[in-house]
Structures are given as C-alpha cells and as structure tokens.
C-alpha positions in Angstrom: -0.2 16.6 -2.2 1.1 20.3 -1.0 4.3 21.6 -2.6 5.3 23.4 0.8 6.8 20.2 1.4 8.8 20.8 -0.5 10.4 24.1 1.1 9.8 22.8 4.5 13.4 23.9 5.9 12.3 27.7 5.0 9.0 27.2 6.8 11.1 25.8 10.0 13.3 28.9 9.8 10.1 31.2 9.4 8.9 29.5 12.7 11.9 30.9 14.3 11.1 34.1 13.4 7.4 33.7 14.2 8.6 32.7 17.7 11.1 35.2 18.5 7.9 38.1 17.6 5.9 36.0 19.8 3.4 35.4 16.5 3.1 31.5 18.1 4.8 29.6 21.0 7.6 27.4 20.8 5.2 24.3 21.2 3.1 25.4 17.9 6.7 25.7 16.2 7.2 22.8 17.3 4.0 21.3 16.1 4.5 22.9 12.5 7.4 21.2 12.2 6.6 17.8 13.7 4.0 18.1 10.9 6.8 18.6 8.0 9.5 15.6 9.3 11.8 18.8 10.9 13.2 19.0 14.3 12.7 22.5 15.2 15.2 22.5 18.2 18.0 20.7 15.8 17.9 22.5 12.6 21.3 22.4 10.3 23.1 25.1 10.8 24.6 25.0 7.4 22.0 26.3 3.9 21.9 24.1 1.0 23.5 26.2 -1.0 26.7 26.4 1.5 26.9 22.6 1.0 26.8 23.0 -2.8 29.8 25.7 -2.4 31.9 23.7 0.3 31.5 20.6 -2.6 32.5 22.4 -5.6 35.5 23.8 -4.1 36.7 20.5 -2.8 36.0 19.5 -6.5 37.9 21.9 -8.7 40.6 21.6 -5.6 40.6 18.2 -6.6 40.8 19.3 -10.7 43.7 21.7 -9.8 45.5 18.8 -8.2 45.2 16.2 -11.2 46.0 18.9 -13.6 48.8 20.3 -12.2 50.6 16.5 -11.7 48.8 16.1 -15.6 50.9 18.6 -16.9 54.0 17.3 -15.0 53.3 13.6 -15.7 56.1 12.7 -18.3 58.9 14.4 -16.5 58.3 12.4 -12.8 60.0 8.9 -12.5 57.8 6.0 -12.2 58.1 5.0 -9.2 57.7 8.6 -7.7 55.0 9.1 -9.7 53.3 5.6 -7.9 54.5 6.4 -4.7 52.9 10.3 -4.9 49.4 8.9 -6.2 48.8 6.3 -3.8 50.4 8.6 -0.6 48.3 11.1 -1.7 45.1 8.9 -2.1 45.8 7.5 1.1 46.4 10.9 2.9 43.4 12.4 2.3 41.3 9.7 2.8 42.6 9.3 6.1 42.8 12.4 7.2 38.9 12.7 6.3 38.1 9.2 8.5 40.5 11.1 11.2 37.9 14.6 10.7 35.0 11.7 11.4 36.0 10.6 14.0 36.7 13.7 15.9 33.2 14.3 15.2 33.1 17.0 12.3 30.7 15.3 10.4 30.5 18.0 7.2 34.6 18.3 7.0 35.1 14.8 6.7 32.5 14.2 3.6 34.2 17.0 2.1 37.7 15.5 2.9 36.2 12.0 1.5 34.8 13.2 -1.5 38.1 14.9 -2.5 39.5 11.8 -1.6 37.4 9.6 -4.3 38.3 12.3 -6.7 42.0 11.4 -6.2 41.2 7.9 -5.8 39.6 7.8 -9.5 42.5 9.6 -10.8 44.9 7.0 -9.3 43.4 4.4 -11.1 43.3 6.0 -14.8 47.1 7.5 -14.1 48.5 4.0 -12.7 46.7 2.4 -15.7 48.4 4.8 -18.0 51.7 4.3 -16.2 51.7 0.4 -16.7 49.3 0.8 -20.1 46.6 -1.5 -19.1 43.6 -0.3 -21.0 42.3 -3.0 -22.4 38.4 -2.5 -21.2 38.7 1.0 -19.5 35.5 1.3 -18.6 36.2 -1.3 -15.7 38.5 1.9 -14.4 35.2 3.7 -14.1 33.4 0.9 -12.2 36.0 0.6 -9.7 36.2 4.3 -9.0 32.6 4.0 -8.2 32.8 0.9 -6.1 35.7 2.3 -4.2 33.6 5.3 -3.5 30.2 3.3 -2.3 30.8 1.6 0.6 31.9 5.5 1.8 29.0 6.4 1.0 26.5 3.8 2.8 28.7 3.3 5.9 28.4 7.5 6.7 25.1 7.9 4.6 26.6 10.8 2.7 24.5 12.1 0.1 27.4 14.0 -1.3 29.4 10.7 -1.4 26.9 8.6 -3.1 26.1 11.0 -5.7 29.5 10.8 -6.8 28.9 7.3 -6.8 25.9 7.4 -8.6 27.3 9.5 -11.0 30.4 7.4 -11.7 27.8 4.5 -11.8 25.6 6.5 -14.5 29.2 7.3 -16.5 29.8 3.2 -16.2 26.7 2.8 -17.9 26.5 5.1 -20.6 30.3 3.8 -21.5 29.6 0.5 -21.2 26.3 0.3 -23.3 28.5 2.7 -26.1 30.3 -0.2 -26.4 27.7 -2.7 -27.0 28.4 -4.4 -23.7 25.4 -5.4 -21.0 26.1 -3.2 -17.6 24.8 -6.3 -15.2 26.2 -4.9 -12.2 24.4 -1.8 -13.0 21.3 -2.5 -10.5 23.7 -2.8 -7.9 24.0 0.9 -7.9 20.1 1.4 -8.2 20.5 -1.0 -5.1 22.7 1.4 -2.8 20.7 4.6 -3.9 17.1 2.7 -3.1 19.0 1.7 0.6 20.3 5.2 0.9 17.1 7.2 -0.2 14.9 4.9 2.4 17.6 4.2 5.4 19.6 7.9 4.9 19.0 11.3 5.6 16.0 12.9 2.8 17.5 13.5 -0.3 15.5 14.8 -3.3 18.1 14.9 -6.1 19.0 11.0 -4.6 15.2 10.2 -5.2 14.6 11.7 -8.6 18.2 9.7 -9.7 17.2 6.7 -8.2 13.8 6.9 -10.7 16.5 8.3 -13.5 18.3 5.2 -13.0 15.2 2.7 -13.0 14.3 4.2 -16.2 17.5 3.8 -18.0 17.9 0.6 -16.9 14.7 -0.4 -17.8 14.6 1.0 -21.1 17.9 -0.5 -22.1 17.1 -4.1 -20.6 14.1 -3.6 -23.4 16.6 -2.5 -25.7 18.4 -6.1 -25.4 14.9 -7.8 -25.8 13.7 -6.5 -28.8 17.1 -6.7 -30.5 20.0 -9.5 -31.0 22.6 -6.8 -32.1 24.1 -5.8 -28.8 23.6 -1.7 -28.0 20.8 0.6 -27.1 18.8 1.2 -30.6 16.1 3.8 -29.6 12.5 3.1 -31.1 9.2 3.6 -31.1 8.6 0.7 -28.5 10.9 3.2 -26.1 9.0 6.1 -26.4 6.1 4.2 -25.5 7.2 2.3 -22.7 8.8 4.9 -21.8 5.4 7.1 -21.1 3.9 4.2 -19.5 7.1 4.2 -17.0 6.0 8.2 -16.1 2.4 7.0 -15.6 3.5 4.5 -13.6 5.4 6.7 -11.7 2.0 9.0 -11.2 0.5 6.2 -9.7 3.6 5.7 -7.0 4.0 9.2 -6.7 0.2 9.4 -4.9 0.8 6.1 -3.0 3.6 8.0 -1.6 1.9 11.1 -0.7 -0.6 9.0 1.3 2.1 7.2 3.6 2.3 8.8 7.0 6.2 8.8 7.3 6.6 12.7 6.3 9.8 11.1 4.4 7.8 9.1 1.9 5.4 11.8 1.8 7.5 14.4 0.6 9.1 11.7 -1.9 5.6 11.7 -3.5 5.2 15.0 -3.8 9.1 15.6 -5.5 7.6 12.9 -7.9 4.3 13.9 -8.9 5.5 17.1 -9.6 8.2 15.5 -12.1 5.9 13.0 -13.6 3.3 15.8 -14.4 5.9 18.3 -15.9 6.8 15.2 -18.1 3.5 14.7 -19.2 3.2 18.0 -20.4 6.1 17.8 -22.1 5.2 14.7 -23.8 2.2 15.9 -24.8 3.9 19.0 -26.2 5.4 16.8 -28.2 2.6 15.2 -29.5 0.8 18.7 -30.4 2.7 18.2 -33.6 2.1 16.2 -36.7 5.6 14.7 -37.4 5.8 12.3 -34.2 2.8 11.1 -34.7 4.0 10.3 -38.4 7.1 8.5 -37.1 4.8 6.3 -34.9 2.8 5.1 -37.6 5.5 4.7 -40.1 7.1 2.8 -37.3 8.0 -1.1 -37.4 7.1 -2.7 -34.3 9.0 -5.5 -33.5 7.4 -7.1 -30.5 3.9 -5.0 -30.3 2.2 -8.1 -28.4 5.1 -7.4 -25.9 5.1 -3.5 -25.7 0.8 -3.6 -25.2 1.5 -6.2 -22.2 4.4 -3.8 -20.8 1.5 -0.9 -21.0 -1.0 -2.8 -19.6 0.7 -3.7 -16.7 2.0 -0.1 -16.0 -1.2 1.2 -16.4 -2.4 -1.1 -14.0 -0.1 -0.8 -11.8 -0.4 3.0 -11.6 -4.1 2.8 -11.1 -3.9 0.3 -8.3 -1.5 2.4 -6.5 -3.8 5.3 -6.9 -6.9 3.5 -5.9 -4.6 2.4 -2.9 -3.5 5.5 -1.7 -7.3 7.4 -2.4 -9.9 6.0 -4.0 -11.0 9.7 -4.4 -8.0 10.7 -6.5 -8.1 7.6 -8.9 -10.1 9.7 -11.8 -6.3 11.8 -13.2 -4.5 8.4 -13.1 -7.1 6.2 -15.0 -7.7 9.0 -17.6 -3.8 9.3 -18.4 -4.1 5.4 -18.7 -7.0 5.1 -20.7 -5.3 7.7 -23.0 -1.9 6.2 -23.0 -3.5 2.4 -24.0 -5.9 3.9 -26.6 -3.3 6.4 -28.1 -0.8 3.4 -28.5 -3.2 0.2 -30.0 -4.2 3.2 -32.1 -0.9 4.2 -34.2 -0.3 0.2 -33.9 -3.4 -0.4 -35.9 -3.3 2.6 -38.2 -0.9 2.2 -41.5 -2.1 5.8 -43.0 0.3 8.6 -42.1 -2.4 11.1 -43.6 -3.9 10.2 -40.3 -1.8 12.0 -38.3 -3.2 15.3 -38.4 -6.3 13.0 -36.9 -4.0 12.5 -34.3 -2.8 15.5 -34.1 -5.6 17.6 -33.1 -6.8 14.8 -30.6 -3.5 15.7 -29.2 -3.8 19.3 -28.6 -7.6 18.5 -27.5 -5.7 16.4 -24.9 -3.0 19.4 -23.9 -5.9 21.6 -23.4 -8.1 19.6 -21.4 -5.0 18.9 -19.4 -4.4 22.8 -18.9 -7.8 23.5 -18.1 -7.9 20.4 -15.3 -5.1 21.8 -13.6 -6.0 25.4 -13.1 -9.2 23.8 -12.1 -7.3 21.8 -9.7 -5.1 24.8 -8.6 -8.2 26.5 -7.9 -10.2 24.1 -6.0 -7.2 22.4 -3.7 -5.6 26.5 -3.6 -2.5 25.2 -5.1 -0.4 27.6 -7.0 1.9 25.4 -8.6 -0.7 23.5 -10.8 -2.9 26.9 -11.7 0.3 28.8 -13.0 1.3 25.4 -14.8 -2.4 24.9 -16.3 -2.3 28.5 -17.4 1.4 28.5 -18.8 0.0 24.8 -20.4 -2.6 26.8 -22.6 -0.3 30.1 -23.4 2.7 27.8 -24.8 0.1 25.5 -26.8 -1.2 28.9 -28.1 1.9 30.0 -28.9 3.1 26.6 -30.8 -0.3 26.5 -32.9 0.1 30.1 -33.9 4.2 29.0 -35.2 2.4 26.3 -36.2 -0.2 27.7 -38.4 1.4 30.6 -39.5 -0.4 31.7 -42.9 -3.5 30.8 -41.8 -4.4 33.7 -40.2 -8.0 32.6 -39.6 -7.4 29.8 -38.0 -5.1 31.3 -35.1 -7.5 33.9 -34.6 -10.3 31.2 -33.8 -8.1 29.9 -31.6 -7.0 32.8 -29.6 -10.5 33.3 -29.2 -11.1 29.7 -27.4 -8.1 29.9 -25.3 -8.6 34.1 -24.8 -12.6 32.3 -23.3 -10.5 29.7 -21.3 -8.6 32.0 -19.6 -11.1 34.5 -19.0 -13.9 31.8 -17.7 -11.1 30.3 -15.5 -10.5 33.9 -14.0 -14.3 34.5 -13.4 -14.5 31.3 -11.7 -11.7 32.2 -9.4 -13.0 35.7 -8.2 -16.4 33.9 -7.5 -14.6 30.4 -5.7 -12.7 32.5 -3.7 -15.5 35.3 -2.5 -17.2 32.0 -1.7 -14.6 30.6 0.3 -13.9 34.3 2.0 -17.2 34.4 3.2 -17.5 31.0 4.6 
C-alpha cells in the first residue's frame, strides 16, 4: 500500500505544474492521474480547506439564527413562532433546491446544510411550544431522518456527515437511556451506500467503520447482560481488538482490488488499524490493564473465544485472498491475540501480570522493529518513522515506569540504542545497494 494515494489530489495538481514546465507530457500526466483515480482534466476547482471553511461558515450562520431566535423566544406569540420556524425552514431548503437546479451544486449543498440545521431547530422548538417531550431522542432521530434522503439523493458527503453525526448522537443518547437503538443499522446502510456509490470520502468511510464497531459492541453488551444499557467490560476490550484485526485483513483485501477507490479505502483503513494496534500495545505495556483482565469475571468466555476465532479467521482469509505473500503479519497478530486472550481467561493469579507485561513490551518492540524494516524495504517513510516513534515512546514509557531502577533503565536504553543504530546501518547499506542497482 502506498500512502501517496491519500495525497493523490495534491499529486494531480503537481502534474499540472510539471506539464507547464515541460517536465512531462500531457499524456504522461493523464496516465499518472488515471493510476490514482483522478481525472487530470476535471480536477476540483475548490480545495478541501475551502469547502471546510464554507461549511463551518454555514454552520455558524445557523447557530447565530437559532441563538437569536432562542434569546427572544418567550416574547414572540405562539402562532408567529410556528409560522417563522416553518417559513424559515422551507425557505432555506427550497432556495437550496433552486440553486441545485441552476447547476450551482456547491452553493446548493451549503444552503441545504443550513436548511438541515433549521429543520432540527424547528423540531426542538416546536416540541417546546407544545410541551412534547415524552422521549426526546426521537426528535434527534427524526432530524437525522429528515436530512438523510437529501444526502442520498444528492450524494453529498457534507449532508451525509450531518445525518450520520445526528445518527451517532441519537445512538449514544438512546443507549444512555437504556434503550436499544434498533434503527441505527439504517444509518450504517446509508453510509455504506454513499461510500460505495457516491463520491469518495475517507471521512465517511472511517465513520462507517467506527459505526459498525460501536453497534457491534453495543449488541454484545445486550447479549452478555440481561440489564439494558451499555456495560463495558473485559469482553468488549477483547472483542474490540478482534474487530481491528478483522479490519487489518479487510484493509489488505481492499488494497488488492483493481478499483482505485477501493484501493484508497484499503490504504486509509490499514493506516488507522495499524495506529490502533500500536496504541493498544502501548496500553498493554503496563501491568495494570493485564491485572484488570486477569481479575475480570468473564460472563460468556466461550462466546468471546468463538467470536475472537471467527474475527481472526476472517482477517486471515481476507489477507490470504488479497496477497499470499503479505499474510504473515495478519497471522502473527491473530495468533498473539488468541493466545493472549485464552491466557488471561485461564490464569487467575494476579501476580503473573508482570509476565504478561514483559511479553507485551517484547511484542511492542518487535512491532517497532518490523515497521522500521518494512518501511526501509518498501520505501514507505510512514512505516519507518512510525516504527522509530514506537521504539522511542516505548523507551520513554519504560523510563517513567522504572524510575528508581536506573540499572534496568540503562540496560533498556542500551538495547533500544542498539536497535536504532542497527536499523540506521541497515538503511545505509540497503539504500546503497538500491542506488547501485
């Protein structure tokens, strides 16, 4: 996976400069852009930063209007309040549709985004007028459902983010009141449709991945406990790690597809799955998380082991289907995950937490070394510097953890120094060999 795919729009703009300066021909620029799924002749005229600023501008316009109305709410007659809310909401949305028919799509999306904010404000304020508040999360749900059709029809990432954000808010509010958010998969399905059929959006793709994880974890909470609500326990930690291992395999499968959009999604998913793995290893480089898992009362250990096995098998199968040569890392992560999970379930002596901690640090350092080597072999600077950062942060954490044991800290730092110097020597010899070839 080449992380340059995540910067392909910048690359496309660079090719325009290269053509103008005579470095490459127009045909070569077209081929480069085509390789990364960008149309050289129809590059977006507005940058991502511009669109973000415009969106935030419309957001603050909406907030300003809502605040102004709310400040004088009680002084306005009820009938006038109703008429103003309905007129304002309809007017802004109709104007947005008018802009869309005129071919001004970006302006139309902005006005419809503002209309979506007014629509939500109208729901809340009308409910306040008539004292409708039996189950207030329903207002958030219907707000999201009002925005969702326009987001799908117009294939707008901005409107879909508004609908999905409201869907997430409804999910967490509904679950906090000990209700099961049965219709949340509807928002996940809409996100999946937009990701597959609409314009490419890394934000929507990652939102979909996060939504699937939250929904699966919450469903597990209801299976494990007769009581309603989200009761986070050791089972959820184990299941969450398994989900990201499955995402790791899915990232490899997507990156092996022929469609540029899927390759890009695989790249970004692989990057975030790897970052999650590093953060998780940092957490488990201390003894307290291991002690908590050993002490934990596992409600359904058989179910958790079964789910872990299924997630690991799915990850390995996806990686194997994508590329038989790149299956090793997925197999190793899956094996460590299964062995560690079974071990903490079987061991009931909390004094063994030090053994688990040592093994966790060994895996963390080994992962850092693997990233450094992989970064050098495949000339991917992200992996190289992530591996170096992993080694350095591990050394810092262990120094803090070993305060008072200066001999142990000195030995540890000497080991890390040897690793980094060996990596530097290998880098020098490898780059020299590549240069001669």
